All heavy atoms as a GROMACS GRO file, in nm:
protein
  498
    1MET      N    1  -2.589  -0.312  -0.785
    1MET     CA    2  -2.520  -0.398  -0.711
    1MET      C    3  -2.626  -0.472  -0.619
    1MET      O    4  -2.720  -0.411  -0.557
    1MET     CB    5  -2.416  -0.330  -0.610
    1MET     CG    6  -2.297  -0.292  -0.692
    1MET     SD    7  -2.175  -0.202  -0.584
    1MET     CE    8  -2.125  -0.306  -0.461
    2SER      N    9  -2.609  -0.600  -0.593
    2SER     CA   10  -2.684  -0.674  -0.511
    2SER      C   11  -2.624  -0.692  -0.368
    2SER      O   12  -2.512  -0.635  -0.352
    2SER     CB   13  -2.708  -0.820  -0.560
    2SER     OG   14  -2.588  -0.894  -0.546
    3THR      N   15  -2.697  -0.743  -0.279
    3THR     CA   16  -2.635  -0.738  -0.132
    3THR      C   17  -2.510  -0.823  -0.127
    3THR      O   18  -2.430  -0.813  -0.028
    3THR     CB   19  -2.750  -0.792  -0.036
    3THR    OG1   20  -2.784  -0.925  -0.086
    3THR    CG2   21  -2.864  -0.697  -0.034
    4GLY      N   22  -2.486  -0.909  -0.217
    4GLY     CA   23  -2.366  -0.998  -0.210
    4GLY      C   24  -2.248  -0.939  -0.282
    4GLY      O   25  -2.143  -0.995  -0.289
    5GLU      N   26  -2.268  -0.814  -0.335
    5GLU     CA   27  -2.151  -0.747  -0.416
    5GLU      C   28  -2.100  -0.635  -0.332
    5GLU      O   29  -2.168  -0.555  -0.271
    5GLU     CB   30  -2.197  -0.687  -0.547
    5GLU     CG   31  -2.249  -0.808  -0.644
    5GLU     CD   32  -2.313  -0.753  -0.771
    5GLU    OE1   33  -2.373  -0.646  -0.763
    5GLU    OE2   34  -2.291  -0.820  -0.873
    6ARG      N   35  -1.976  -0.610  -0.346
    6ARG     CA   36  -1.900  -0.508  -0.268
    6ARG      C   37  -1.786  -0.443  -0.367
    6ARG      O   38  -1.738  -0.526  -0.449
    6ARG     CB   39  -1.838  -0.555  -0.137
    6ARG     CG   40  -1.925  -0.580  -0.033
    6ARG     CD   41  -1.851  -0.632   0.092
    6ARG     NE   42  -1.766  -0.526   0.148
    6ARG     CZ   43  -1.689  -0.531   0.248
    6ARG    NH1   44  -1.702  -0.643   0.330
    6ARG    NH2   45  -1.626  -0.434   0.302
    7LEU      N   46  -1.754  -0.325  -0.333
    7LEU     CA   47  -1.632  -0.268  -0.392
    7LEU      C   48  -1.545  -0.213  -0.283
    7LEU      O   49  -1.601  -0.135  -0.198
    7LEU     CB   50  -1.681  -0.151  -0.481
    7LEU     CG   51  -1.567  -0.087  -0.550
    7LEU    CD1   52  -1.488  -0.163  -0.653
    7LEU    CD2   53  -1.608   0.041  -0.625
    8THR      N   54  -1.417  -0.255  -0.275
    8THR     CA   55  -1.333  -0.199  -0.177
    8THR      C   56  -1.194  -0.154  -0.244
    8THR      O   57  -1.174  -0.184  -0.356
    8THR     CB   58  -1.286  -0.309  -0.076
    8THR    OG1   59  -1.223  -0.420  -0.143
    8THR    CG2   60  -1.408  -0.370  -0.001
    9TRP      N   61  -1.132  -0.072  -0.161
    9TRP     CA   62  -0.997  -0.020  -0.203
    9TRP      C   63  -0.893  -0.114  -0.132
    9TRP      O   64  -0.889  -0.125  -0.007
    9TRP     CB   65  -0.975   0.121  -0.165
    9TRP     CG   66  -1.058   0.207  -0.252
    9TRP    CD1   67  -1.172   0.276  -0.208
    9TRP    CD2   68  -1.032   0.258  -0.390
    9TRP    NE1   69  -1.218   0.353  -0.312
    9TRP    CE2   70  -1.133   0.342  -0.425
    9TRP    CE3   71  -0.928   0.227  -0.482
    9TRP    CZ2   72  -1.137   0.406  -0.549
    9TRP    CZ3   73  -0.926   0.291  -0.605
    9TRP    CH2   74  -1.032   0.373  -0.643
   10GLU      N   75  -0.814  -0.170  -0.214
   10GLU     CA   76  -0.715  -0.270  -0.150
   10GLU      C   77  -0.570  -0.221  -0.213
   10GLU      O   78  -0.561  -0.151  -0.311
   10GLU     CB   79  -0.739  -0.415  -0.199
   10GLU     CG   80  -0.876  -0.461  -0.159
   10GLU     CD   81  -0.906  -0.473  -0.011
   10GLU    OE1   82  -0.802  -0.474   0.069
   10GLU    OE2   83  -1.019  -0.486   0.028
   11THR      N   84  -0.459  -0.266  -0.148
   11THR     CA   85  -0.332  -0.229  -0.199
   11THR      C   86  -0.295  -0.334  -0.306
   11THR      O   87  -0.304  -0.458  -0.292
   11THR     CB   88  -0.229  -0.256  -0.079
   11THR    OG1   89  -0.265  -0.169   0.024
   11THR    CG2   90  -0.092  -0.219  -0.131
   12CYS      N   91  -0.258  -0.279  -0.421
   12CYS     CA   92  -0.222  -0.360  -0.545
   12CYS      C   93  -0.106  -0.440  -0.508
   12CYS      O   94  -0.003  -0.372  -0.472
   12CYS     CB   95  -0.208  -0.272  -0.660
   12CYS     SG   96  -0.158  -0.366  -0.805
   13PRO      N   97  -0.101  -0.562  -0.524
   13PRO     CA   98   0.014  -0.650  -0.509
   13PRO      C   99   0.126  -0.627  -0.596
   13PRO      O  100   0.244  -0.661  -0.580
   13PRO     CB  101  -0.036  -0.791  -0.513
   13PRO     CG  102  -0.151  -0.785  -0.602
   13PRO     CD  103  -0.208  -0.649  -0.579
   14VAL      N  104   0.108  -0.564  -0.718
   14VAL     CA  105   0.200  -0.531  -0.824
   14VAL      C  106   0.273  -0.406  -0.795
   14VAL      O  107   0.389  -0.397  -0.796
   14VAL     CB  108   0.136  -0.537  -0.959
   14VAL    CG1  109   0.250  -0.517  -1.071
   14VAL    CG2  110   0.068  -0.672  -0.994
   15CYS      N  111   0.193  -0.297  -0.786
   15CYS     CA  112   0.256  -0.164  -0.771
   15CYS      C  113   0.250  -0.105  -0.636
   15CYS      O  114   0.313   0.008  -0.611
   15CYS     CB  115   0.207  -0.076  -0.879
   15CYS     SG  116   0.026  -0.029  -0.843
   16GLY      N  117   0.161  -0.153  -0.553
   16GLY     CA  118   0.145  -0.091  -0.411
   16GLY      C  119   0.052   0.020  -0.403
   16GLY      O  120   0.028   0.093  -0.295
   17ARG      N  121  -0.011   0.056  -0.515
   17ARG     CA  122  -0.112   0.169  -0.509
   17ARG      C  123  -0.257   0.118  -0.470
   17ARG      O  124  -0.272   0.000  -0.461
   17ARG     CB  125  -0.112   0.231  -0.652
   17ARG     CG  126   0.024   0.294  -0.693
   17ARG     CD  127   0.016   0.353  -0.823
   17ARG     NE  128  -0.063   0.478  -0.839
   17ARG     CZ  129  -0.072   0.542  -0.945
   17ARG    NH1  130  -0.021   0.495  -1.065
   17ARG    NH2  131  -0.142   0.653  -0.951
   18SER      N  132  -0.340   0.210  -0.459
   18SER     CA  133  -0.479   0.166  -0.422
   18SER      C  134  -0.548   0.114  -0.543
   18SER      O  135  -0.548   0.193  -0.639
   18SER     CB  136  -0.551   0.288  -0.354
   18SER     OG  137  -0.500   0.325  -0.232
   19ALA      N  138  -0.601   0.004  -0.533
   19ALA     CA  139  -0.676  -0.059  -0.643
   19ALA      C  140  -0.819  -0.080  -0.603
   19ALA      O  141  -0.850  -0.131  -0.493
   19ALA     CB  142  -0.609  -0.184  -0.696
   20ALA      N  143  -0.919  -0.070  -0.695
   20ALA     CA  144  -1.056  -0.098  -0.670
   20ALA      C  145  -1.077  -0.246  -0.690
   20ALA      O  146  -1.046  -0.298  -0.802
   20ALA     CB  147  -1.149  -0.020  -0.755
   21VAL      N  148  -1.122  -0.319  -0.594
   21VAL     CA  149  -1.158  -0.462  -0.611
   21VAL      C  150  -1.302  -0.485  -0.590
   21VAL      O  151  -1.365  -0.439  -0.505
   21VAL     CB  152  -1.072  -0.542  -0.510
   21VAL    CG1  153  -1.102  -0.692  -0.521
   21VAL    CG2  154  -0.923  -0.513  -0.512
   22GLY      N  155  -1.358  -0.545  -0.700
   22GLY     CA  156  -1.503  -0.585  -0.695
   22GLY      C  157  -1.518  -0.725  -0.633
   22GLY      O  158  -1.451  -0.813  -0.683
   23TRP      N  159  -1.605  -0.745  -0.538
   23TRP     CA  160  -1.624  -0.876  -0.474
   23TRP      C  161  -1.764  -0.920  -0.491
   23TRP      O  162  -1.862  -0.844  -0.495
   23TRP     CB  163  -1.608  -0.858  -0.326
   23TRP     CG  164  -1.474  -0.805  -0.286
   23TRP    CD1  165  -1.427  -0.676  -0.288
   23TRP    CD2  166  -1.360  -0.885  -0.240
   23TRP    NE1  167  -1.289  -0.678  -0.246
   23TRP    CE2  168  -1.258  -0.796  -0.212
   23TRP    CE3  169  -1.337  -1.028  -0.220
   23TRP    CZ2  170  -1.133  -0.838  -0.173
   23TRP    CZ3  171  -1.217  -1.071  -0.174
   23TRP    CH2  172  -1.108  -0.980  -0.136
   24ARG      N  173  -1.792  -1.045  -0.518
   24ARG     CA  174  -1.920  -1.101  -0.528
   24ARG      C  175  -1.922  -1.222  -0.425
   24ARG      O  176  -1.843  -1.316  -0.448
   24ARG     CB  177  -1.948  -1.146  -0.663
   24ARG     CG  178  -2.109  -1.202  -0.678
   24ARG     CD  179  -2.140  -1.240  -0.818
   24ARG     NE  180  -2.135  -1.114  -0.906
   24ARG     CZ  181  -2.071  -1.101  -1.025
   24ARG    NH1  182  -2.005  -1.213  -1.066
   24ARG    NH2  183  -2.068  -0.993  -1.096
   25ASP      N  184  -2.008  -1.220  -0.327
   25ASP     CA  185  -2.029  -1.329  -0.225
   25ASP      C  186  -1.890  -1.359  -0.161
   25ASP      O  187  -1.856  -1.475  -0.144
   25ASP     CB  188  -2.086  -1.445  -0.283
   25ASP     CG  189  -2.228  -1.424  -0.335
   25ASP    OD1  190  -2.302  -1.339  -0.276
   25ASP    OD2  191  -2.271  -1.481  -0.446
   26GLY      N  192  -1.808  -1.249  -0.132
   26GLY     CA  193  -1.686  -1.270  -0.065
   26GLY      C  194  -1.556  -1.315  -0.156
   26GLY      O  195  -1.458  -1.344  -0.107
   27VAL      N  196  -1.589  -1.324  -0.286
   27VAL     CA  197  -1.489  -1.377  -0.378
   27VAL      C  198  -1.456  -1.246  -0.473
   27VAL      O  199  -1.543  -1.198  -0.526
   27VAL     CB  200  -1.540  -1.489  -0.461
   27VAL    CG1  201  -1.439  -1.526  -0.564
   27VAL    CG2  202  -1.578  -1.602  -0.371
   28PRO      N  203  -1.319  -1.232  -0.493
   28PRO     CA  204  -1.286  -1.112  -0.573
   28PRO      C  205  -1.311  -1.150  -0.723
   28PRO      O  206  -1.278  -1.262  -0.765
   28PRO     CB  207  -1.137  -1.095  -0.551
   28PRO     CG  208  -1.088  -1.226  -0.496
   28PRO     CD  209  -1.208  -1.280  -0.428
   29VAL      N  210  -1.375  -1.049  -0.800
   29VAL     CA  211  -1.412  -1.093  -0.941
   29VAL      C  212  -1.356  -0.998  -1.041
   29VAL      O  213  -1.335  -1.035  -1.150
   29VAL     CB  214  -1.565  -1.098  -0.954
   29VAL    CG1  215  -1.622  -1.216  -0.884
   29VAL    CG2  216  -1.630  -0.969  -0.912
   30THR      N  217  -1.317  -0.872  -0.989
   30THR     CA  218  -1.250  -0.775  -1.083
   30THR      C  219  -1.161  -0.680  -1.018
   30THR      O  220  -1.191  -0.654  -0.891
   30THR     CB  221  -1.356  -0.706  -1.164
   30THR    OG1  222  -1.296  -0.629  -1.271
   30THR    CG2  223  -1.444  -0.610  -1.082
   31VAL      N  224  -1.062  -0.632  -1.079
   31VAL     CA  225  -0.972  -0.547  -1.017
   31VAL      C  226  -0.931  -0.430  -1.115
   31VAL      O  227  -0.915  -0.458  -1.235
   31VAL     CB  228  -0.824  -0.612  -0.979
   31VAL    CG1  229  -0.735  -0.510  -0.920
   31VAL    CG2  230  -0.859  -0.735  -0.882
   32ASP      N  231  -0.935  -0.305  -1.061
   32ASP     CA  232  -0.908  -0.191  -1.136
   32ASP      C  233  -0.795  -0.111  -1.078
   32ASP      O  234  -0.822  -0.044  -0.971
   32ASP     CB  235  -1.025  -0.106  -1.173
   32ASP     CG  236  -1.000   0.005  -1.267
   32ASP    OD1  237  -0.893  -0.006  -1.340
   32ASP    OD2  238  -1.076   0.105  -1.268
   33CYS      N  239  -0.674  -0.111  -1.125
   33CYS     CA  240  -0.564  -0.037  -1.066
   33CYS      C  241  -0.527   0.091  -1.160
   33CYS      O  242  -0.523   0.076  -1.286
   33CYS     CB  243  -0.445  -0.124  -1.057
   33CYS     SG  244  -0.298  -0.036  -0.980
   34PRO      N  245  -0.517   0.204  -1.088
   34PRO     CA  246  -0.495   0.326  -1.173
   34PRO      C  247  -0.362   0.327  -1.253
   34PRO      O  248  -0.345   0.402  -1.341
   34PRO     CB  249  -0.503   0.436  -1.075
   34PRO     CG  250  -0.467   0.385  -0.943
   34PRO     CD  251  -0.520   0.235  -0.949
   35SER      N  252  -0.273   0.247  -1.205
   35SER     CA  253  -0.135   0.237  -1.279
   35SER      C  254  -0.134   0.140  -1.408
   35SER      O  255  -0.038   0.117  -1.468
   35SER     CB  256  -0.014   0.204  -1.190
   35SER     OG  257  -0.040   0.080  -1.140
   36ASP      N  258  -0.250   0.084  -1.420
   36ASP     CA  259  -0.287  -0.011  -1.531
   36ASP      C  260  -0.178  -0.127  -1.524
   36ASP      O  261  -0.147  -0.182  -1.636
   36ASP     CB  262  -0.266   0.072  -1.663
   36ASP     CG  263  -0.352  -0.005  -1.776
   36ASP    OD1  264  -0.454  -0.061  -1.746
   36ASP    OD2  265  -0.314   0.020  -1.884
   37CYS      N  266  -0.149  -0.179  -1.420
   37CYS     CA  267  -0.057  -0.296  -1.402
   37CYS      C  268  -0.136  -0.420  -1.414
   37CYS      O  269  -0.080  -0.531  -1.431
   37CYS     CB  270   0.028  -0.295  -1.278
   37CYS     SG  271  -0.069  -0.272  -1.131
   38ARG      N  272  -0.278  -0.419  -1.413
   38ARG     CA  273  -0.373  -0.541  -1.427
   38ARG      C  274  -0.338  -0.659  -1.341
   38ARG      O  275  -0.320  -0.764  -1.392
   38ARG     CB  276  -0.361  -0.566  -1.566
   38ARG     CG  277  -0.409  -0.457  -1.666
   38ARG     CD  278  -0.416  -0.487  -1.799
   38ARG     NE  279  -0.446  -0.371  -1.877
   38ARG     CZ  280  -0.499  -0.372  -1.986
   38ARG    NH1  281  -0.534  -0.480  -2.053
   38ARG    NH2  282  -0.533  -0.254  -2.045
   39PRO      N  283  -0.339  -0.647  -1.205
   39PRO     CA  284  -0.335  -0.765  -1.129
   39PRO      C  285  -0.457  -0.849  -1.145
   39PRO      O  286  -0.575  -0.796  -1.177
   39PRO     CB  287  -0.319  -0.710  -0.983
   39PRO     CG  288  -0.395  -0.571  -0.989
   39PRO     CD  289  -0.361  -0.522  -1.125
   40SER      N  290  -0.453  -0.978  -1.132
   40SER     CA  291  -0.568  -1.058  -1.145
   40SER      C  292  -0.648  -1.063  -1.012
   40SER      O  293  -0.590  -1.043  -0.908
   40SER     CB  294  -0.524  -1.204  -1.181
   40SER     OG  295  -0.467  -1.267  -1.074
   41ALA      N  296  -0.775  -1.092  -1.024
   41ALA     CA  297  -0.861  -1.101  -0.910
   41ALA      C  298  -0.807  -1.214  -0.816
   41ALA      O  299  -0.828  -1.214  -0.698
   41ALA     CB  300  -1.007  -1.124  -0.953
   42ASP      N  301  -0.748  -1.313  -0.878
   42ASP     CA  302  -0.703  -1.436  -0.802
   42ASP      C  303  -0.594  -1.395  -0.696
   42ASP      O  304  -0.567  -1.459  -0.603
   42ASP     CB  305  -0.642  -1.540  -0.895
   42ASP     CG  306  -0.751  -1.603  -0.985
   42ASP    OD1  307  -0.872  -1.601  -0.942
   42ASP    OD2  308  -0.721  -1.658  -1.081
   43GLU      N  309  -0.518  -1.279  -0.723
   43GLU     CA  310  -0.421  -1.231  -0.633
   43GLU      C  311  -0.471  -1.185  -0.506
   43GLU      O  312  -0.405  -1.169  -0.405
   43GLU     CB  313  -0.334  -1.130  -0.696
   43GLU     CG  314  -0.249  -1.188  -0.812
   43GLU     CD  315  -0.166  -1.081  -0.874
   43GLU    OE1  316  -0.073  -1.022  -0.802
   43GLU    OE2  317  -0.175  -1.055  -0.991
   44PHE      N  318  -0.604  -1.163  -0.503
   44PHE     CA  319  -0.676  -1.114  -0.380
   44PHE      C  320  -0.764  -1.217  -0.319
   44PHE      O  321  -0.823  -1.202  -0.214
   44PHE     CB  322  -0.769  -0.988  -0.409
   44PHE     CG  323  -0.692  -0.862  -0.455
   44PHE    CD1  324  -0.660  -0.860  -0.586
   44PHE    CD2  325  -0.651  -0.782  -0.370
   44PHE    CE1  326  -0.589  -0.747  -0.633
   44PHE    CE2  327  -0.581  -0.657  -0.417
   44PHE     CZ  328  -0.545  -0.647  -0.545
   45ALA      N  329  -0.761  -1.343  -0.368
   45ALA     CA  330  -0.851  -1.447  -0.326
   45ALA      C  331  -0.821  -1.490  -0.186
   45ALA      O  332  -0.911  -1.538  -0.118
   45ALA     CB  333  -0.844  -1.569  -0.422
   46GLY      N  334  -0.701  -1.480  -0.144
   46GLY     CA  335  -0.658  -1.526  -0.007
   46GLY      C  336  -0.691  -1.432   0.098
   46GLY      O  337  -0.675  -1.465   0.218
   47GLN      N  338  -0.741  -1.319   0.064
   47GLN     CA  339  -0.780  -1.217   0.174
   47GLN      C  340  -0.929  -1.194   0.170
   47GLN      O  341  -0.988  -1.198   0.059
   47GLN     CB  342  -0.705  -1.098   0.166
   47GLN     CG  343  -0.726  -1.021   0.027
   47GLN     CD  344  -0.627  -0.906   0.002
   47GLN    OE1  345  -0.505  -0.928   0.016
   47GLN    NE2  346  -0.671  -0.788  -0.017
   48ALA      N  347  -0.979  -1.142   0.280
   48ALA     CA  348  -1.117  -1.100   0.283
   48ALA      C  349  -1.123  -0.956   0.245
   48ALA      O  350  -1.027  -0.877   0.257
   48ALA     CB  351  -1.170  -1.111   0.426
   49PRO      N  352  -1.235  -0.907   0.206
   49PRO     CA  353  -1.251  -0.761   0.161
   49PRO      C  354  -1.223  -0.678   0.286
   49PRO      O  355  -1.250  -0.720   0.400
   49PRO     CB  356  -1.397  -0.749   0.114
   49PRO     CG  357  -1.452  -0.887   0.128
   49PRO     CD  358  -1.361  -0.983   0.182
   50SER      N  359  -1.173  -0.561   0.261
   50SER     CA  360  -1.142  -0.463   0.385
   50SER      C  361  -1.275  -0.454   0.460
   50SER      O  362  -1.379  -0.417   0.417
   50SER     CB  363  -1.095  -0.334   0.331
   50SER     OG  364  -0.974  -0.355   0.273
   51ALA      N  365  -1.251  -0.457   0.594
   51ALA     CA  366  -1.371  -0.441   0.694
   51ALA      C  367  -1.389  -0.295   0.719
   51ALA      O  368  -1.507  -0.261   0.737
   51ALA     CB  369  -1.350  -0.518   0.812
   52ALA      N  370  -1.289  -0.216   0.714
   52ALA     CA  371  -1.300  -0.078   0.746
   52ALA      C  372  -1.380   0.000   0.640
   52ALA      O  373  -1.328  -0.022   0.518
   52ALA     CB  374  -1.159  -0.014   0.776
   53VAL      N  375  -1.468   0.074   0.666
   53VAL     CA  376  -1.537   0.151   0.566
   53VAL      C  377  -1.515   0.302   0.593
   53VAL      O  378  -1.578   0.355   0.678
   53VAL     CB  379  -1.696   0.111   0.559
   53VAL    CG1  380  -1.768   0.196   0.462
   53VAL    CG2  381  -1.716  -0.037   0.545
   54ALA      N  382  -1.420   0.358   0.517
   54ALA     CA  383  -1.396   0.495   0.542
   54ALA      C  384  -1.495   0.576   0.449
   54ALA      O  385  -1.559   0.524   0.364
   54ALA     CB  386  -1.254   0.525   0.488
   55SER      N  387  -1.493   0.705   0.475
   55SER     CA  388  -1.582   0.784   0.397
   55SER      C  389  -1.538   0.787   0.239
   55SER      O  390  -1.412   0.776   0.222
   55SER     CB  391  -1.594   0.934   0.442
   55SER     OG  392  -1.464   0.993   0.426
   56PRO      N  393  -1.622   0.819   0.150
   56PRO     CA  394  -1.584   0.825   0.017
   56PRO      C  395  -1.482   0.926  -0.021
   56PRO      O  396  -1.385   0.913  -0.088
   56PRO     CB  397  -1.708   0.860  -0.056
   56PRO     CG  398  -1.820   0.810   0.026
   56PRO     CD  399  -1.770   0.826   0.158
   57THR      N  400  -1.483   1.046   0.061
   57THR     CA  401  -1.390   1.146   0.040
   57THR      C  402  -1.252   1.097   0.087
   57THR      O  403  -1.155   1.130   0.027
   57THR     CB  404  -1.426   1.275   0.128
   57THR    OG1  405  -1.554   1.320   0.082
   57THR    CG2  406  -1.330   1.384   0.103
   58SER      N  407  -1.236   1.035   0.212
   58SER     CA  408  -1.108   0.986   0.251
   58SER      C  409  -1.048   0.877   0.165
   58SER      O  410  -0.930   0.882   0.149
   58SER     CB  411  -1.119   0.943   0.399
   58SER     OG  412  -1.199   0.828   0.408
   59ARG      N  413  -1.132   0.795   0.104
   59ARG     CA  414  -1.085   0.693   0.005
   59ARG      C  415  -1.024   0.755  -0.112
   59ARG      O  416  -0.910   0.725  -0.162
   59ARG     CB  417  -1.190   0.598  -0.022
   59ARG     CG  418  -1.233   0.501   0.090
   59ARG     CD  419  -1.312   0.396   0.030
   59ARG     NE  420  -1.433   0.430  -0.037
   59ARG     CZ  421  -1.562   0.424  -0.003
   59ARG    NH1  422  -1.586   0.356   0.111
   59ARG    NH2  423  -1.663   0.474  -0.062
   60TRP      N  424  -1.097   0.857  -0.175
   60TRP     CA  425  -1.045   0.929  -0.289
   60TRP      C  426  -0.920   1.005  -0.260
   60TRP      O  427  -0.829   1.011  -0.335
   60TRP     CB  428  -1.150   1.018  -0.344
   60TRP     CG  429  -1.251   0.944  -0.433
   60TRP    CD1  430  -1.376   0.911  -0.405
   60TRP    CD2  431  -1.222   0.883  -0.552
   60TRP    NE1  432  -1.434   0.838  -0.504
   60TRP    CE2  433  -1.341   0.820  -0.603
   60TRP    CE3  434  -1.109   0.880  -0.645
   60TRP    CZ2  435  -1.359   0.757  -0.729
   60TRP    CZ3  436  -1.128   0.810  -0.770
   60TRP    CH2  437  -1.246   0.761  -0.808
   61THR      N  438  -0.917   1.066  -0.143
   61THR     CA  439  -0.800   1.142  -0.107
   61THR      C  440  -0.672   1.052  -0.090
   61THR      O  441  -0.566   1.083  -0.144
   61THR     CB  442  -0.815   1.220   0.020
   61THR    OG1  443  -0.929   1.314   0.012
   61THR    CG2  444  -0.700   1.299   0.062
   62ALA      N  445  -0.694   0.938  -0.028
   62ALA     CA  446  -0.589   0.840  -0.014
   62ALA      C  447  -0.550   0.791  -0.144
   62ALA      O  448  -0.424   0.771  -0.172
   62ALA     CB  449  -0.642   0.729   0.083
   63ALA      N  450  -0.629   0.757  -0.240
   63ALA     CA  451  -0.606   0.718  -0.362
   63ALA      C  452  -0.534   0.816  -0.446
   63ALA      O  453  -0.429   0.790  -0.517
   63ALA     CB  454  -0.724   0.660  -0.444
   64ALA      N  455  -0.569   0.936  -0.444
   64ALA     CA  456  -0.520   1.051  -0.515
   64ALA      C  457  -0.377   1.070  -0.481
   64ALA      O  458  -0.288   1.117  -0.567
   64ALA     CB  459  -0.600   1.177  -0.506
   65ARG      N  460  -0.340   1.059  -0.352
   65ARG     CA  461  -0.204   1.075  -0.302
   65ARG      C  462  -0.104   0.973  -0.377
   65ARG      O  463   0.017   1.014  -0.376
   65ARG     CB  464  -0.193   1.057  -0.152
   65ARG     CG  465  -0.252   1.170  -0.078
   65ARG     CD  466  -0.239   1.155   0.064
   65ARG     NE  467  -0.298   1.264   0.138
   65ARG     CZ  468  -0.370   1.245   0.237
   65ARG    NH1  469  -0.397   1.132   0.297
   65ARG    NH2  470  -0.431   1.368   0.295
   66THR      N  471  -0.153   0.866  -0.426
   66THR     CA  472  -0.064   0.769  -0.490
   66THR      C  473  -0.041   0.801  -0.630
   66THR      O  474   0.031   0.730  -0.704
   66THR     CB  475  -0.109   0.626  -0.470
   66THR    OG1  476  -0.236   0.619  -0.543
   66THR    CG2  477  -0.127   0.603  -0.329
   67TRP      N  478  -0.114   0.904  -0.693
   67TRP     CA  479  -0.123   0.924  -0.836
   67TRP      C  480  -0.016   1.029  -0.880
   67TRP      O  481  -0.042   1.127  -0.946
   67TRP     CB  482  -0.258   0.983  -0.879
   67TRP     CG  483  -0.358   0.886  -0.856
   67TRP    CD1  484  -0.363   0.740  -0.824
   67TRP    CD2  485  -0.503   0.915  -0.856
   67TRP    NE1  486  -0.483   0.689  -0.811
   67TRP    CE2  487  -0.577   0.790  -0.830
   67TRP    CE3  488  -0.582   1.027  -0.875
   67TRP    CZ2  489  -0.709   0.797  -0.822
   67TRP    CZ3  490  -0.720   1.016  -0.875
   67TRP    CH2  491  -0.786   0.904  -0.840
   68THR      N  492   0.109   1.000  -0.832
   68THR     CA  493   0.214   1.101  -0.885
   68THR      C  494   0.302   1.052  -0.987
   68THR      O  495   0.299   0.943  -1.023
   68THR     CB  496   0.298   1.139  -0.755
   68THR    OG1  497   0.361   1.004  -0.709
   68THR    CG2  498   0.237   1.209  -0.647
   0.00000   0.00000   0.00000
């Protein structure tokens, strides 16, 4: 990853679960949702990447809670 690339956890607009969103220079370029609903990156274009940076453990715990 370069300095202009980020990966954040965002709420999926389709199913409401935590989805991984890849950003390049502040623009969403890819989305991976565990429920396989496949939202487009364009659905995240109107928002900025999450500013809060939680620990990796808390992100995984929060995401795992939605996997029922």
